[in-house]
C-alpha positions as CSV (number, residue, x, y, z in Angstrom):
1,M,20.0,62.3,152.0
2,S,21.3,60.2,149.3
3,N,22.5,61.6,145.8
4,A,19.2,61.1,143.8
5,D,17.3,63.2,146.5
6,D,19.5,65.9,146.4
7,R,19.4,66.0,142.5
8,S,15.5,65.8,142.5
9,T,15.8,68.9,145.5
10,A,18.4,70.8,142.9
11,R,15.7,70.2,139.9
12,R,12.8,71.0,141.6
13,A,14.8,74.3,142.7
14,L,16.0,75.2,139.4
15,I,12.6,74.7,137.9
16,V,11.1,77.1,140.4
17,I,13.8,79.8,139.8
18,G,13.0,79.4,135.8
19,L,9.3,79.7,136.2
20,V,10.1,82.7,138.6
21,L,12.6,84.5,136.2
22,V,10.0,83.8,133.0
23,T,7.2,85.3,134.9
24,L,9.1,88.0,135.5
25,V,10.4,88.6,131.9
26,G,6.8,88.4,130.9
27,L,5.5,91.1,133.3
28,A,8.6,93.4,132.4
29,L,7.5,92.7,128.5
30,V,3.8,93.5,129.3
31,W,4.8,96.7,131.1
32,A,7.3,97.5,128.1
33,T,4.6,97.3,125.5
34,R,1.5,98.5,127.4
35,R,0.5,101.3,125.1
36,V,0.4,98.6,121.9
37,L,-1.4,96.5,124.0
38,V,-4.1,98.8,125.1
39,W,-4.6,99.7,121.5
40,G,-5.1,95.9,120.8
41,L,-7.2,95.8,123.4
42,V,-9.4,99.1,122.4
43,A,-9.3,97.6,118.4
44,A,-10.5,94.1,119.6
45,F,-13.6,95.9,121.8
46,F,-14.5,97.8,119.0
47,A,-14.3,95.1,116.3
48,V,-16.3,92.5,118.4
49,A,-18.9,95.3,118.6
50,L,-18.9,95.7,115.0
51,K,-18.5,92.0,113.5
52,P,-22.3,91.5,114.0
53,L,-23.4,94.5,111.7
54,V,-20.9,93.5,109.2
55,D,-22.2,90.0,109.3
56,R,-25.7,91.2,108.4
57,V,-24.6,93.5,105.8
58,E,-22.4,90.7,104.0
59,R,-25.4,88.4,104.2
60,R,-28.3,90.8,102.9
61,L,-26.7,93.4,100.8
62,V,-23.1,92.2,99.5
63,R,-21.1,89.2,99.1
64,H,-17.9,90.3,99.9
65,R,-16.6,90.2,103.4
66,A,-14.0,93.0,102.2
67,L,-17.0,95.3,101.1
68,A,-19.1,94.8,103.3
69,T,-16.4,95.6,106.2
70,L,-15.8,98.9,104.3
71,L,-19.2,100.1,104.2
72,V,-19.7,99.7,107.9
73,F,-16.7,101.0,108.7
74,L,-17.3,103.8,106.8
75,A,-20.9,104.8,107.9
76,T,-19.3,104.6,111.3
77,F,-16.9,107.0,110.9
78,V,-19.9,109.2,108.7
79,L,-21.8,108.9,112.0
80,L,-19.1,109.9,114.1
81,A,-18.0,112.7,112.1
82,A,-21.4,114.4,112.4
83,L,-21.6,113.8,115.5
84,G,-18.6,115.6,116.1
85,A,-19.8,118.3,114.2
86,M,-23.0,118.9,115.7
87,I,-20.6,118.9,119.0
88,V,-17.8,120.9,118.0
89,L,-19.5,123.7,116.0
90,P,-21.3,124.9,118.7
91,L,-18.2,124.7,120.5
92,V,-16.4,126.7,118.3
93,D,-19.6,129.4,118.4
94,E,-19.2,129.0,122.7
95,L,-15.4,129.7,122.7
96,G,-15.8,132.8,120.3
97,R,-18.4,134.1,122.0
98,F,-15.9,133.6,125.3
99,A,-13.4,135.2,123.5
100,D,-15.2,138.2,122.7
101,R,-16.4,138.4,126.5
102,A,-12.8,137.9,127.5
103,P,-11.7,141.5,128.1
104,E,-15.1,142.4,129.5
105,L,-14.6,139.7,131.9
106,I,-11.0,140.4,132.8
107,R,-12.0,144.1,133.5
108,E,-15.1,143.1,135.9
109,A,-13.1,140.6,137.4
110,R,-10.3,143.5,138.4
111,A,-13.1,145.9,139.4
112,G,-15.0,143.4,141.6
113,R,-17.7,143.1,139.7
114,G,-19.6,140.3,137.5
115,P,-20.0,136.8,138.6
116,V,-16.0,136.2,138.3
117,G,-15.3,139.5,140.4
118,E,-18.0,138.4,142.9
119,A,-16.6,134.9,143.2
120,L,-13.3,136.5,143.9
121,N,-14.2,138.5,146.6
122,R,-16.2,135.9,148.2
123,F,-13.4,133.3,148.2
124,H,-10.6,136.2,149.5
125,L,-8.7,135.2,145.6
126,R,-8.3,138.9,144.3
127,R,-6.2,139.9,147.5
128,Y,-4.4,136.3,146.9
129,A,-4.3,137.6,143.4
130,D,-2.9,140.8,144.0
131,T,-0.3,139.6,146.5
132,H,1.2,136.9,144.3
133,A,0.9,138.5,141.0
134,D,4.5,138.3,139.8
135,Q,4.3,134.3,140.7
136,L,1.2,134.3,138.8
137,Q,3.0,135.8,135.6
138,R,5.5,133.4,135.4
139,Y,3.1,130.4,136.0
140,G,1.2,132.0,133.2
141,A,4.8,132.2,130.9
142,R,5.6,129.0,131.6
143,I,2.5,127.7,130.1
144,G,3.5,128.2,126.9
145,Q,6.6,126.8,127.0
146,P,6.1,122.9,126.6
147,A,4.8,123.1,122.9
148,V,6.8,120.2,122.0
149,G,5.2,118.2,124.6
150,V,1.5,119.3,123.4
151,L,2.5,118.8,119.5
152,R,4.1,115.6,120.6
153,G,1.1,114.2,122.6
154,V,-1.0,115.2,119.8
155,L,0.6,113.2,117.5
156,Q,0.5,110.3,119.5
157,T,-3.3,110.8,120.1
158,V,-3.3,110.6,116.1
159,A,-1.4,107.4,115.6
160,A,-3.2,105.7,118.6
161,V,-6.7,106.4,116.8
162,V,-5.3,105.4,113.5
163,T,-3.4,102.2,114.8
164,V,-6.8,101.4,116.3
165,V,-9.4,101.9,113.5
166,V,-6.7,99.9,111.0
167,L,-6.2,96.8,113.8
168,A,-10.2,96.7,114.0
169,Y,-10.5,97.1,110.4
170,L,-8.2,93.6,109.8
171,M,-9.8,92.0,112.8
172,V,-13.3,92.0,111.7
173,L,-12.0,91.3,108.0
174,E,-10.3,88.3,109.1
175,A,-12.6,87.4,111.9
176,P,-14.5,84.4,109.6
177,K,-10.7,83.0,109.1
178,I,-9.9,83.4,112.4
179,I,-12.8,82.1,114.3
180,A,-13.0,78.9,111.7
181,G,-9.3,78.3,112.1
182,T,-9.3,78.4,116.1
183,L,-12.5,75.8,115.9
184,K,-11.0,73.3,113.5
185,L,-8.3,73.4,116.1
186,V,-10.4,72.2,118.6
187,G,-13.1,69.3,119.3
188,D,-16.9,69.5,118.6
189,G,-17.4,70.1,122.7
190,P,-14.7,73.0,122.7
191,A,-15.7,74.5,119.6
192,E,-19.7,75.0,120.9
193,R,-18.0,76.3,123.8
194,L,-15.9,78.7,122.4
195,R,-19.2,80.0,120.0
196,R,-21.1,80.5,123.1
197,I,-18.1,82.6,124.6
198,G,-18.2,84.5,121.4
199,R,-21.4,85.2,121.4
200,D,-22.1,85.9,124.8
201,S,-18.8,88.4,124.6
202,S,-20.6,90.4,121.6
203,R,-23.7,90.6,123.2
204,I,-22.2,92.1,126.5
205,I,-20.1,95.0,124.2
206,T,-22.4,95.4,122.3
207,G,-24.9,96.3,124.7
208,Y,-22.6,98.1,127.1
209,L,-21.6,100.6,124.1
210,S,-24.8,101.4,122.8
211,G,-26.3,101.5,126.3
212,N,-23.8,103.7,127.7
213,L,-23.7,105.8,124.9
214,V,-27.5,106.3,125.4
215,I,-26.9,107.3,129.2
216,S,-24.3,110.0,128.3
217,V,-26.6,112.0,125.8
218,I,-29.0,111.9,128.3
219,C,-27.2,113.2,130.9
220,G,-26.0,116.1,128.3
221,G,-29.1,117.0,127.4
222,L,-30.8,117.3,130.5
223,T,-27.7,119.4,131.6
224,F,-27.9,121.7,128.9
225,G,-31.3,122.1,129.1
226,V,-31.0,122.7,132.9
227,L,-28.1,125.3,132.6
228,F,-30.2,127.2,129.5
229,L,-33.2,127.6,131.6
230,V,-30.8,129.1,134.7
231,G,-29.0,131.2,132.3
232,V,-25.9,129.7,132.9
233,P,-23.4,131.1,129.9
234,F,-21.6,128.8,127.7
235,A,-24.4,126.0,128.2
236,A,-23.0,123.7,125.3
237,V,-19.6,123.5,126.4
238,I,-20.5,122.2,129.9
239,A,-22.9,120.1,129.0
240,L,-20.5,118.4,126.7
241,V,-18.2,118.3,129.2
242,V,-20.8,116.7,131.1
243,A,-21.7,114.3,128.7
244,L,-18.1,113.2,127.6
245,A,-17.3,112.7,131.7
246,D,-20.6,110.7,132.0
247,L,-18.9,108.0,129.8
248,I,-16.9,107.0,132.8
249,P,-18.9,104.4,134.2
250,L,-20.6,105.4,138.0
251,V,-18.0,108.3,139.1
252,G,-18.6,110.2,135.5
253,A,-21.9,111.8,136.3
254,T,-20.1,113.0,139.7
255,L,-17.6,114.7,137.9
256,G,-19.5,116.1,135.8
257,A,-21.7,117.8,138.2
258,I,-18.4,119.4,139.9
259,V,-17.5,121.3,136.7
260,A,-21.5,122.1,135.9
261,A,-22.2,123.0,139.5
262,G,-19.1,125.6,139.6
263,A,-19.8,127.2,136.7
264,A,-23.7,127.6,138.0
265,F,-22.4,129.1,141.4
266,L,-20.1,131.6,139.4
267,H,-23.2,132.9,137.5
268,S,-25.6,133.0,140.7
269,P,-25.9,130.9,144.0
270,T,-29.7,130.3,142.6
271,A,-28.6,129.1,139.6
272,G,-25.6,126.9,141.3
273,V,-28.5,125.6,143.9
274,V,-31.1,124.5,141.2
275,V,-28.3,123.1,138.9
276,L,-27.0,121.2,142.1
277,V,-30.3,119.6,142.9
278,F,-30.9,118.5,139.4
279,F,-27.6,116.5,139.4
280,V,-28.5,114.7,143.1
281,V,-32.0,113.9,141.3
282,Y,-30.0,112.7,138.0
283,Q,-27.9,110.7,139.8
284,Q,-30.4,108.7,141.8
285,V,-32.1,108.1,138.3
286,E,-29.2,107.2,136.8
287,N,-27.8,105.1,139.4
288,H,-31.1,102.9,140.3
289,L,-33.1,103.0,137.1
290,L,-30.6,103.6,133.9
291,Q,-27.3,101.8,134.7
292,P,-29.3,98.5,136.6
293,V,-31.3,98.5,133.6
294,I,-28.2,98.4,131.0
295,M,-26.2,96.4,132.6
296,A,-28.8,93.7,134.0
297,R,-29.0,93.3,130.0
298,A,-25.6,94.0,129.0
299,V,-23.2,92.5,131.2
300,R,-25.1,91.4,134.5
301,L,-22.7,92.4,137.1
302,N,-23.6,93.6,140.8
303,P,-22.9,97.2,141.8
304,L,-19.8,96.3,143.9
305,T,-17.7,94.3,141.0
306,V,-18.3,97.0,138.8
307,L,-17.3,99.5,140.9
308,V,-14.3,97.5,142.0
309,S,-13.4,96.5,138.2
310,V,-13.4,100.3,137.5
311,L,-11.1,101.3,139.9
312,L,-8.9,98.7,139.5
313,A,-8.9,99.2,135.7
314,A,-8.4,102.7,136.0
315,E,-5.7,103.0,138.3
316,L,-3.9,100.5,135.5
317,A,-4.6,101.9,132.1
318,G,-6.2,105.6,133.0
319,L,-9.5,106.2,131.3
320,V,-9.5,103.7,128.4
321,G,-9.2,101.3,131.1
322,A,-12.3,102.6,133.3
323,L,-14.2,102.6,130.1
324,L,-13.4,99.4,129.3
325,A,-13.7,98.1,133.0
326,I,-17.1,96.7,133.3
327,P,-17.2,94.9,129.8
328,V,-14.1,93.0,130.3
329,A,-15.3,92.1,134.0
330,G,-18.5,90.7,132.0
331,I,-16.3,89.1,129.8
332,A,-14.4,87.5,132.6
333,Q,-17.8,86.3,134.4
334,V,-18.6,84.6,131.2
335,L,-15.5,82.6,131.2
336,L,-15.8,81.4,135.2
337,R,-19.4,80.5,134.0
338,E,-17.9,78.5,131.2
339,F,-14.8,76.9,132.5
340,A,-15.8,77.0,136.4
341,P,-16.5,73.5,137.6
342,A,-20.0,73.2,137.9
343,G,-21.4,72.1,141.2
344,R,-22.6,68.5,141.3
345,Q,-25.7,67.2,143.1
346,T,-25.7,63.8,144.6
347,L,-29.0,62.1,145.9
348,P,-28.7,61.3,149.4
349,V,-27.8,57.8,150.3
350,P,-30.2,56.1,152.7
351,A,-28.7,54.8,155.9
352,A,-27.7,51.1,155.8
353,G,-29.8,48.9,157.4
354,P,-31.5,45.3,157.2
355,E,-33.3,44.5,153.8
356,P,-36.9,43.7,154.0
357,P,-37.4,40.1,152.9
358,V,-39.0,39.4,149.8
359,R,-41.9,36.6,149.8
360,R,-41.5,34.6,146.6
361,P,-45.0,32.7,145.6
362,A,-44.7,28.8,145.3
363,G,-43.5,27.7,142.3
364,G,-42.5,30.6,140.6
365,R,-40.2,33.7,140.5
366,G,-40.3,36.6,142.0
367,P,-40.1,40.3,140.9
368,A,-36.4,40.3,141.1
369,E,-36.0,37.3,138.7
370,G,-38.6,39.3,136.0
371,N,-42.0,38.2,136.6
372,P,-44.2,40.9,137.1
373,P,-45.7,41.1,141.0
374,P,-49.3,39.4,142.1
375,A,-52.1,41.4,142.0
376,G,-52.9,42.6,145.3
377,G,-49.8,41.3,146.8
């Protein structure tokens, strides 16, 4: 092997090693900044959803982009605050009622009476509690110890919410400049493609957000109605938990059903059976009627793709990943449709064979030379 071949092989090896090292460093940076990247992704998610509304307000009501963005974000904040008040006030009321009844429930549980006491006797939990009383007390004492960790988690959540709101606001405010600058860098053809991608992505995110919220409200409302009719206590709190769990695609209603059915069985076996039957029926309606209609109009994904996307995203980014999985998969589908090479259809080529003889009239030019064919020939 010559020296030139040796140098070429060494150069290729160095290039491969360099690419591997750059990839590893990039993955390490992504992993180290994953929390900020998730915040940015969530902010972009809401920015894309709110941008059409800001554009409409800027066109019809005000002429200043900053004022239109501020009005839309304030209206969104007021709406979310009103919904939060509608949820929190009944929750506080239910928690107050539970605190008032807690001593009575504890006395009934110790005496083996009431729904909690009957459940303890039925599942032999009372005997376990009596046997491991000291251990349970130690566990209870440890619950109050990690107060610093709880406070840190609350502060991190507040910081995340504020960061996401500020990022989304700036993204919507600067969206026209960012879009115009990006389209100016590319030609007319790529610019039109980018406009299509942005339009389809915005439609997917807006449709997914509105549809998912509507489905969760329906699930929570129906759950509250069923729990209230069968007399399950703290129906509003349980329905709230079910509605929040139903925000998780595909598996959210099942998780909420476990909570609601468990609370109903603690109240009475009849109530538990009724709630369980309700959730079995509702799960079928949601999976085969509500979800397909919403997903068909919003992201146009088949159920297998939805399930795989949710599972992978939940494993990578937790609850936030599960919530963003379907629109991200829909946007990926849009990108594949735009950039994947389309299959070219070719006409079948006839088999080679001898060409038929062309009869030419005497003294004139045939059809191949431009004269029309003779009539009747």
